C-alpha angles and dihedrals in degrees: 000000000000127000120215119200122202105226123181122223094252092051092047091050090050092050091048092051091049091050093049093046090048091056092055092236090135096049093113091058110118122251088242091060089053091056099267115128097225127114114240119242124236134205117280113287092033134088131200112252108207093199094051090036091221144086114273133184110279094223109080095009111143102207132162119247088247090055091047092049093047091049093046089052090052090051091050092049087053087054092249091129101157091049088051090053091048091052092047088055088066094060114113094220107052089176094061110127090228094049090048092047095051091044087055091047095051092043092050091049088053086060097257094120099162091050089049091051088054091057091045091052091051089050092050090050090052094046117009091181096060104113098191093062090047089054094050093044089052091050090051090051090052089054089052091051092249099129089157090064091043089055089053088057090047089054090049091051090049088055092048103045109354131244095297098065120104094242092056094047093047095049092043088054092048090052093047095048110020114199125197118241 
């Protein structure tokens, strides 16, 4: 005895997607393609070109400073801090608040907290209303045991984007439960 199911096209497509996802065949798909707003990382010697939507050889790549900064941040989030610093060194505008912030982030994560704070302070001077640098500067202050200075950054973030923004919540959490490292 055979059983025949009547399956509509939409249901069949959904089942097919679930089957493919379940097999892991789409594992190499970038986080951006899955709806996340992060830039994928590439193997050493390559950078992610947002326009081409692929990894390209670093030498000869003609990328915007925004593309370079986004990619460096992705490298840093993947704990590839020195590579992030190397990529940031290729940005045309070394005084960009974003470039300075991510240089501070990668430097701090390498354990050079005071140097990182220096980059953060330059970024704040260039753009006092940039909440991400305020968050990272506050986190660096927490690592240094200067919770008073971290709270000043928290207040600045509150004035920039309120208490509901991610930067405020993240720094508030770092102040409440300081971690080492």
